N, C-alpha and C positions, 0 to 999 in steps of 0.2 A: 470754203462755201462758195457755191456758184453764184453768178450774177443773178440768175433767175430766182434762186432761193432767197437771195437778199431782197430783191425787188418785191417779192410777194409775201415776205415775212412769214414763210412757212418752211418747214424742213421736209425733205423727202423721207421715205420710210427707213432707209438705211442710215441716214444722218440722225434721225430721231432715235433709232435703236442704239446706235453707237453713243450718242449723248447720254441717254438714260443709263447705259452701262457704266459710263464714266462717273455720272452723278451718284449712282448706287454704290460704287466702290469707295468714293470719297465719303459718302454718308455713313457707310459701315465703318470706315477707318476713324471717324471722329464722332462717336456717339455723345460726347460731352457737349457738342454744339446744339443738340436737339433731343434732349431726354424726353421720353414718353411719345415720340413720333416714330412711325414705321414708314419704310420707303414705299411700300405699296400705296399708301395714302398720298405720298408726295408725287409718285409717278402718275397716279390717276388725276390729280389736280393739274399737273403739267400737261398731260395728254388732252385734257378737256379744254385747254386754252392754247391752241397752236401758236398764236402770236407771242404769248409769254414764253413758250418753249423756245421760240426763235430768239427772243431776247436773252434767255439763258445761254443759248448757243453762242451768241455774240460775246457774252461775258467770258465763256470758255475760250473762244477763238482768240480773244485779246489777252489771255493769260490771267484772268481773274480767279480761276479755280473756285467757281461758285459752289456754295453749300447752303443747306437750310440752317438758319441760326435760331429758329423759333417759330411760334405762331402767335398772331395777334389775338389776345384774349377777347376783345370786343367783336371783331369781324370774323374770326376763324381763319383768316388768310395766313398762308405760310409765308415766311419772310426768308428770302434767299439773299446772300451777300457775297461779295468777293472775299475769299479766305486765303488767297495766295500769301505766303509769308511776306513778300515785298510788293509794293504797288505794281499793278499789272504792266508788264513790259510793252504790250501792244497798244497802250494808251499814254505812253510817256512823252515828254517834250511838248506839252500843250499848255496854252495859257488858260485863264479861268473861264471866260465867256466870249461870245461872238463880238460883243462891243469892244472888248480888249483886243481881240484878234484884228478887228477893223482899224482900231486906233494905232496899232503898231505899224510904223512906217518902214522899218528895215528889219531884216532877219526874222520875218514872220514865222511862227510855228506852223505846223501842218494843220492844226485844228484847235478847238477849245474844248475844255472838259465838259461844260454844259451842252455845247453843240453835239459832241459825240454821245453823251448820255441820252439826249433827246432822240438822236438817230437810232440808238440801240433800244429805245423804249424802256429805259431804266432811270432811276433817280440817283443823284450824287448824295453820298452820306453827309448828313449835317454833323455838327459837333457832338450832339448827344448820341447819335447813332454810331459815330466813330468811337466814342468812349465806351459804349456798350459792346461793340465788337472787340475792343481791346481786353474786355473781361474774359473773353474766350481764348486768349493767348496773345503774346506780343506780336504785333504786326508792324511793318515799316520800321524795322530796326536799322536799316541802311538807306532807306528811301523815305519819301513823304507823299502825302495824298492831299489834293485839293479838297476842301470841305464846302458844302453849301453855305454861302455867306449871307448874313443878314443884310437887308437892303440898305440900311444906314451906313454900314461899312463899305458896301459896294459903291454907293453914291459918292463916297469920298475917294474912290479910285482903288480901294484895297480889296483883298480877298484873303480868306483864311485857308490854312493848311495845317495838317497834323502829322506827328510821327511818334515813335516810341523810342526813347533813349534813357539810359541810366535807370531802368526799371520803372519809368514813369511815362505817361502820355502827355505830350506837349501840343498846344495849339499856338500857332504863330500867324503873322500877317505878311503879306507881300503885295506889291503892286499887281493888279489883276493882269497886266500885260506881260508879266514875267513868265518864263518857262525854263525848266531844268530837265536834264537827261534822267534824273532820278525822281521825278515827280509826275504822277498821273492822277487818277481819282479812283476811289472805291465806290461801287454802286450797290444799290439795294433794289430788290424787285419783290412785289407782293403778288401772290398767286392765290 
């Protein structure tokens, strides 16, 4: 993606077309993720919101393999989420948030999960969203993903992450300043 496209949070016509083709192919390959939805509706919603389409492009660019995982029954919004089998490669080796990044004195990671999510215009999955995603298939069988952490846990210096091992979904804790080569975050976007 060009610096100009990133700074204005919009895609050019060719980028938009290529992204929609990628999304349609993934949508078609995984109908179990979005029963009763058709891609024409998805494309129309995305094209009507250029900044959200840009956010989806960021999810794709960083290896998230975004796909529609449903629609909000109350608002009608489509819900897209990272559906890569493992945590997105382009977002790994990050600590939890910017406060943790600043507190780290040596060997700082390149960024934080919450900082990257904000820059991308997406939200980090919380524990409930992560467990719901795991109902669509096993994700993070070799990696792990930071999860949006309750304020009380974060105030004590911790942060949550999850993975899928031994046929189960696990939620753990770590110091928010920690980072690992096999941990990133999974994001959600409402359109």
